[in-house]
N, CA, C and O atoms as a DFTB+ gen file, in Angstrom:
404 C
 N C O
     1  1      24.304    -155.903     148.495
     2  2      25.035    -155.849     148.689
     3  2      26.031    -156.880     148.846
     4  3      27.238    -157.001     149.056
     5  1      25.297    -157.370     148.709
     6  2      26.456    -158.634     148.549
     7  2      27.745    -158.782     147.924
     8  3      28.795    -159.318     148.276
     9  1      27.310    -158.053     146.731
    10  2      28.315    -158.135     145.547
    11  2      29.442    -156.438     145.843
    12  3      30.127    -155.888     144.980
    13  1      29.295    -156.055     147.121
    14  2      29.483    -154.961     147.181
    15  2      30.624    -155.590     148.439
    16  3      31.778    -155.179     148.559
    17  1      29.846    -156.900     149.493
    18  2      31.732    -157.743     149.978
    19  2      32.554    -157.871     149.036
    20  3      33.619    -157.307     148.784
    21  1      31.791    -158.904     148.381
    22  2      32.253    -160.266     147.679
    23  2      33.997    -158.876     146.631
    24  3      35.203    -159.025     146.432
    25  1      33.010    -157.816     146.348
    26  2      33.897    -157.237     145.752
    27  2      35.917    -156.245     147.176
    28  3      37.010    -155.735     146.936
    29  1      35.067    -156.614     148.429
    30  2      35.809    -155.705     149.372
    31  2      36.487    -157.294     149.469
    32  3      37.711    -157.201     149.372
    33  1      36.238    -158.081     149.559
    34  2      36.760    -159.543     150.341
    35  2      38.221    -159.727     149.424
    36  3      39.305    -159.823     149.999
    37  1      38.060    -159.770     147.525
    38  2      38.735    -159.213     146.662
    39  2      39.987    -158.306     146.627
    40  3      41.025    -158.425     145.976
    41  1      39.622    -157.441     147.441
    42  2      40.352    -155.739     147.128
    43  2      41.101    -156.580     148.833
    44  3      42.123    -157.262     148.765
    45  1      40.481    -156.380     149.978
    46  2      41.375    -157.169     150.964
    47  2      42.232    -158.546     150.808
    48  3      43.232    -158.920     151.421
    49  1      41.480    -159.170     149.762
    50  2      42.625    -160.479     148.700
    51  2      43.756    -159.745     148.123
    52  3      44.855    -159.820     148.673
    53  1      43.590    -159.056     147.083
    54  2      45.099    -158.868     147.526
    55  2      45.911    -157.848     148.025
    56  3      47.141    -157.828     147.959
    57  1      45.454    -157.311     148.343
    58  2      46.492    -156.727     149.448
    59  2      46.907    -157.912     150.493
    60  3      47.286    -157.610     151.624
    61  1      46.826    -159.205     150.090
    62  2      47.084    -159.681     151.588
    63  2      48.319    -160.393     150.463
    64  3      49.537    -160.556     150.530
    65  1      47.353    -160.666     149.535
    66  2      48.591    -160.492     148.204
    67  2      50.287    -160.556     148.239
    68  3      51.226    -161.344     148.348
    69  1      49.839    -158.619     148.002
    70  2      51.054    -157.686     148.088
    71  2      51.684    -157.589     148.681
    72  3      52.841    -157.182     148.572
    73  1      50.812    -158.121     149.957
    74  2      51.705    -158.294     151.356
    75  2      53.147    -159.747     151.918
    76  3      54.218    -159.888     152.509
    77  1      51.987    -160.536     151.104
    78  2      52.685    -162.085     150.348
    79  2      53.876    -161.538     150.018
    80  3      54.867    -161.073     150.582
    81  1      53.421    -161.763     148.803
    82  2      54.330    -161.891     147.901
    83  2      55.550    -160.490     147.741
    84  3      56.631    -160.430     147.155
    85  1      54.899    -159.640     148.428
    86  2      56.374    -158.516     148.418
    87  2      57.224    -158.767     149.120
    88  3      58.444    -158.763     148.955
    89  1      56.199    -159.156     150.497
    90  2      56.895    -159.788     150.996
    91  2      58.335    -160.681     151.379
    92  3      59.293    -160.600     152.147
    93  1      57.713    -161.729     150.124
    94  2      58.999    -162.401     149.556
    95  2      60.110    -162.198     148.639
    96  3      61.137    -162.868     148.528
    97  1      59.649    -160.920     147.848
    98  2      60.174    -160.508     147.174
    99  2      61.340    -159.498     148.004
   100  3      62.263    -159.014     147.349
   101  1      61.225    -159.245     149.382
   102  2      61.959    -158.507     149.760
   103  2      62.611    -158.912     149.982
   104  3      63.677    -158.480     149.544
   105  1      62.646    -160.242     150.950
   106  2      63.135    -161.070     151.873
   107  2      64.020    -162.484     150.407
   108  3      65.216    -162.612     150.141
   109  1      63.509    -162.809     150.154
   110  2      65.132    -163.283     149.007
   111  2      66.131    -161.881     148.702
   112  3      67.307    -161.988     149.049
   113  1      65.868    -161.108     148.324
   114  2      67.090    -160.422     148.510
   115  2      67.468    -159.720     149.824
   116  3      68.649    -159.631     150.163
   117  1      66.879    -159.427     150.258
   118  2      67.410    -159.036     152.000
   119  2      68.201    -160.683     151.795
   120  3      68.546    -160.694     150.613
   121  1      68.514    -161.702     152.286
   122  2      68.802    -163.005     152.574
   123  2      69.977    -163.328     151.387
   124  3      70.777    -164.225     151.655
   125  1      70.070    -162.818     150.442
   126  2      71.902    -162.294     149.730
   127  2      72.658    -162.052     149.770
   128  3      73.687    -162.393     149.187
   129  1      72.238    -160.765     151.100
   130  2      73.205    -160.707     151.565
   131  2      73.833    -160.794     153.303
   132  3      74.560    -160.150     154.060
   133  1      72.908    -162.179     153.289
   134  2      72.656    -162.400     154.930
   135  2      73.785    -163.947     154.949
   136  3      73.930    -164.572     153.898
   137  1      74.367    -164.322     156.005
   138  2      74.982    -165.114     156.302
   139  2      73.685    -166.394     157.187
   140  3      74.008    -167.499     157.624
   141  1      72.910    -166.063     157.209
   142  2      72.122    -166.709     157.875
   143  2      70.550    -166.705     157.231
   144  3      69.482    -166.562     157.826
   145  1      70.807    -166.909     155.837
   146  2      69.345    -166.840     154.724
   147  2      68.368    -168.165     155.408
   148  3      67.162    -168.127     155.162
   149  1      68.766    -169.008     156.032
   150  2      67.758    -170.278     156.215
   151  2      66.760    -169.265     157.085
   152  3      65.602    -169.145     156.686
   153  1      67.229    -168.477     158.365
   154  2      66.547    -167.942     159.517
   155  2      65.711    -166.936     159.312
   156  3      64.813    -166.654     160.106
   157  1      66.080    -165.916     157.542
   158  2      65.312    -165.385     156.939
   159  2      64.237    -165.625     157.017
   160  3      63.313    -165.412     157.803
   161  1      64.533    -166.518     155.348
   162  2      63.655    -167.381     154.931
   163  2      62.766    -168.211     155.845
   164  3      61.574    -168.154     155.546
   165  1      63.079    -168.973     156.895
   166  2      61.656    -169.262     158.018
   167  2      61.012    -168.630     158.500
   168  3      59.821    -168.852     158.718
   169  1      61.793    -167.415     158.873
   170  2      61.236    -166.202     159.836
   171  2      60.366    -166.034     158.519
   172  3      59.372    -166.721     158.282
   173  1      60.663    -165.437     158.022
   174  2      59.909    -164.221     156.606
   175  2      58.930    -165.540     156.493
   176  3      57.835    -165.010     156.679
   177  1      58.732    -166.607     156.346
   178  2      57.310    -167.430     155.450
   179  2      56.061    -167.273     156.775
   180  3      54.887    -167.062     156.472
   181  1      56.468    -167.396     158.119
   182  2      55.986    -167.879     159.375
   183  2      55.363    -166.378     159.153
   184  3      54.210    -166.266     158.736
   185  1      55.999    -165.470     159.385
   186  2      54.856    -164.372     159.346
   187  2      54.003    -163.686     158.069
   188  3      53.177    -162.782     157.941
   189  1      54.415    -164.262     157.550
   190  2      53.992    -163.571     156.473
   191  2      52.725    -164.837     155.885
   192  3      51.898    -164.451     155.059
   193  1      52.686    -166.162     156.334
   194  2      51.865    -166.838     156.385
   195  2      50.850    -167.025     156.728
   196  3      49.779    -167.432     156.278
   197  1      51.660    -166.353     158.479
   198  2      50.362    -165.979     159.773
   199  2      49.115    -164.841     159.332
   200  3      47.921    -165.042     159.554
   201  1      49.775    -163.391     158.540
   202  2      49.491    -162.501     158.123
   203  2      48.535    -162.951     157.228
   204  3      47.358    -162.590     157.195
   205  1      49.082    -163.754     156.502
   206  2      47.921    -164.535     155.103
   207  2      46.666    -165.412     155.575
   208  3      45.556    -165.304     155.054
   209  1      47.037    -166.494     156.863
   210  2      46.157    -166.983     156.347
   211  2      45.075    -166.342     157.714
   212  3      43.888    -166.656     157.626
   213  1      45.499    -165.487     158.905
   214  2      44.938    -164.614     160.031
   215  2      43.603    -163.369     158.788
   216  3      42.497    -162.856     158.955
   217  1      44.430    -163.414     157.879
   218  2      43.450    -162.121     156.991
   219  2      42.118    -163.100     156.451
   220  3      40.890    -163.092     156.530
   221  1      43.164    -163.904     155.879
   222  2      41.714    -164.822     155.049
   223  2      40.559    -165.077     156.609
   224  3      39.566    -164.395     156.864
   225  1      40.721    -165.428     156.856
   226  2      40.384    -166.233     158.341
   227  2      39.116    -164.183     158.286
   228  3      37.916    -164.445     158.361
   229  1      39.286    -163.284     158.227
   230  2      38.806    -162.061     158.856
   231  2      37.572    -161.687     158.223
   232  3      36.467    -161.335     158.635
   233  1      38.248    -161.925     156.769
   234  2      38.120    -161.378     155.792
   235  2      36.801    -162.988     155.247
   236  3      35.584    -162.959     155.430
   237  1      37.013    -163.304     155.074
   238  2      35.846    -164.167     154.901
   239  2      34.104    -165.029     155.836
   240  3      33.094    -165.616     155.448
   241  1      34.781    -164.518     157.358
   242  2      33.204    -164.526     158.406
   243  2      32.864    -165.388     157.983
   244  3      31.676    -165.222     157.708
   245  1      33.375    -166.880     157.563
   246  2      33.243    -168.307     157.850
   247  2      32.441    -168.799     156.070
   248  3      32.214    -169.949     155.696
   249  1      32.160    -167.450     155.248
   250  2      31.302    -167.456     154.217
   251  2      32.554    -168.328     153.182
   252  3      33.648    -167.827     152.922
   253  1      32.183    -169.451     152.785
   254  2      32.718    -169.573     151.411
   255  2      33.011    -168.364     150.124
   256  3      34.213    -168.228     149.897
   257  1      32.540    -167.915     149.687
   258  2      32.309    -167.307     148.800
   259  2      33.190    -166.540     149.036
   260  3      34.145    -166.295     148.299
   261  1      32.879    -165.909     150.477
   262  2      33.858    -164.526     150.592
   263  2      35.666    -164.752     150.678
   264  3      36.602    -163.966     150.822
   265  1      35.591    -165.818     150.556
   266  2      36.876    -166.724     150.895
   267  2      37.616    -166.772     149.391
   268  3      38.822    -166.685     149.157
   269  1      36.320    -166.967     148.288
   270  2      37.302    -167.760     147.500
   271  2      37.533    -165.941     146.280
   272  3      38.107    -165.455     145.306
   273  1      36.386    -165.650     147.582
   274  2      36.392    -163.448     146.328
   275  2      38.373    -163.699     146.982
   276  3      39.450    -163.866     146.410
   277  1      38.001    -163.609     148.168
   278  2      39.179    -162.395     148.600
   279  2      40.648    -163.864     148.373
   280  3      41.700    -163.601     148.955
   281  1      40.589    -165.450     147.453
   282  2      41.364    -166.041     147.367
   283  2      41.609    -165.628     145.734
   284  3      42.544    -166.334     145.357
   285  1      41.215    -164.902     144.790
   286  2      40.835    -164.301     143.323
   287  2      41.715    -163.275     144.112
   288  3      42.622    -164.041     144.437
   289  1      41.988    -162.329     144.523
   290  2      42.597    -161.607     144.780
   291  2      43.338    -161.836     144.813
   292  3      44.090    -161.415     143.933
   293  1      43.729    -162.493     145.578
   294  2      44.847    -163.431     146.710
   295  2      46.185    -163.235     145.020
   296  3      47.157    -162.554     144.695
   297  1      45.307    -164.362     144.452
   298  2      46.692    -164.550     143.221
   299  2      46.374    -163.950     142.195
   300  3      46.764    -164.382     141.110
   301  1      45.385    -162.515     142.298
   302  2      46.007    -161.681     141.052
   303  2      47.150    -160.841     141.484
   304  3      47.831    -160.420     140.549
   305  1      47.520    -160.500     142.671
   306  2      48.458    -159.565     143.620
   307  2      49.973    -160.689     143.278
   308  3      51.162    -160.371     143.248
   309  1      49.185    -162.327     143.014
   310  2      50.668    -162.868     142.649
   311  2      51.226    -162.699     141.187
   312  3      52.410    -162.991     141.019
   313  1      50.755    -162.416     140.501
   314  2      50.211    -161.867     139.002
   315  2      50.875    -160.715     138.582
   316  3      51.564    -160.777     137.563
   317  1      50.730    -159.196     139.494
   318  2      51.480    -158.115     139.767
   319  2      52.599    -158.048     140.366
   320  3      53.652    -157.774     139.790
   321  1      52.498    -158.268     141.475
   322  2      53.504    -158.192     141.816
   323  2      55.077    -158.750     140.986
   324  3      56.000    -158.010     140.646
   325  1      54.990    -160.441     140.795
   326  2      55.507    -160.882     139.684
   327  2      56.671    -159.447     138.358
   328  3      57.753    -158.893     138.163
   329  1      54.993    -159.665     137.812
   330  2      55.052    -158.443     136.799
   331  2      55.891    -157.629     137.035
   332  3      56.920    -157.429     136.390
   333  1      55.411    -156.919     138.274
   334  2      56.445    -155.184     138.763
   335  2      57.695    -156.005     139.050
   336  3      58.511    -155.425     138.335
   337  1      58.287    -156.893     139.590
   338  2      59.426    -156.866     140.093
   339  2      60.233    -157.940     139.008
   340  3      61.020    -158.781     139.442
   341  1      59.944    -157.802     137.606
   342  2      61.365    -158.054     137.047
   343  2      61.937    -158.529     137.107
   344  3      62.145    -158.631     138.316
   345  1      63.024    -159.487     136.260
   346  2      63.823    -157.876     135.828
   347  2      64.737    -158.180     134.749
   348  3      65.108    -159.262     134.295
   349  1      64.997    -157.080     134.464
   350  2      65.182    -156.122     133.165
   351  2      65.825    -157.673     132.493
   352  3      66.317    -158.391     133.363
   353  1      65.857    -158.123     131.362
   354  2      66.679    -158.922     130.674
   355  2      68.025    -158.816     130.068
   356  3      68.691    -159.742     129.605
   357  1      68.317    -157.636     130.130
   358  2      69.801    -157.313     130.294
   359  2      70.888    -157.179     131.659
   360  3      72.091    -156.937     131.559
   361  1      70.178    -157.390     132.869
   362  2      70.076    -157.539     134.095
   363  2      70.085    -159.243     134.553
   364  3      70.985    -159.613     135.308
   365  1      69.119    -160.182     134.097
   366  2      69.132    -161.196     134.063
   367  2      70.147    -162.135     133.146
   368  3      70.076    -163.361     133.230
   369  1      71.049    -161.517     132.311
   370  2      71.960    -162.152     131.702
   371  2      73.583    -162.078     132.830
   372  3      74.445    -162.893     133.158
   373  1      73.239    -160.262     133.173
   374  2      75.273    -160.603     133.709
   375  2      74.416    -161.138     135.208
   376  3      75.213    -161.102     136.146
   377  1      73.439    -161.471     135.515
   378  2      72.710    -162.278     136.891
   379  2      73.482    -163.917     136.246
   380  3      74.476    -164.318     136.852
   381  1      73.199    -164.363     135.605
   382  2      73.771    -166.176     135.147
   383  2      75.056    -165.735     134.904
   384  3      75.643    -166.694     135.406
   385  1      76.350    -164.669     134.332
   386  2      77.069    -165.209     134.443
   387  2      77.848    -164.505     135.149
   388  3      78.975    -164.270     134.713
   389  1      77.401    -163.956     136.513
   390  2      77.854    -163.751     137.497
   391  2      77.815    -165.218     139.131
   392  3      78.346    -165.527     140.197
   393  1      76.600    -165.645     137.994
   394  2      76.591    -167.239     139.012
   395  2      77.560    -168.133     138.256
   396  3      77.574    -169.233     138.809
   397  1      78.499    -168.085     137.050
   398  2      79.148    -168.965     136.176
   399  2      80.582    -169.093     136.846
   400  3      81.318    -170.079     136.849
   401  1      80.785    -167.863     137.402
   402  2      81.811    -167.227     137.910
   403  2      82.608    -168.857     138.675
   404  3      83.665    -168.791     139.301
């Protein structure tokens, strides 16, 4: 039964990570077209950190093993979101060339 709760904690951590890192990706893309970049970044971080921190608190139930399982899911989600949102090599070269203008 304990293994199931650790698996659920890891899945919850993965969901929290997708929200956190997916929200970061969305914020960076959205803020590039905004005049108030710092407001976007600070507001987004406050919201994402609150969701992640609150999620870790709820999932862990005061048990450090559940917290670690949640953290493993969170870090795994970072790798997944990074892989899913990568820029194709051809697009990356165009972005670099535009920045030199």
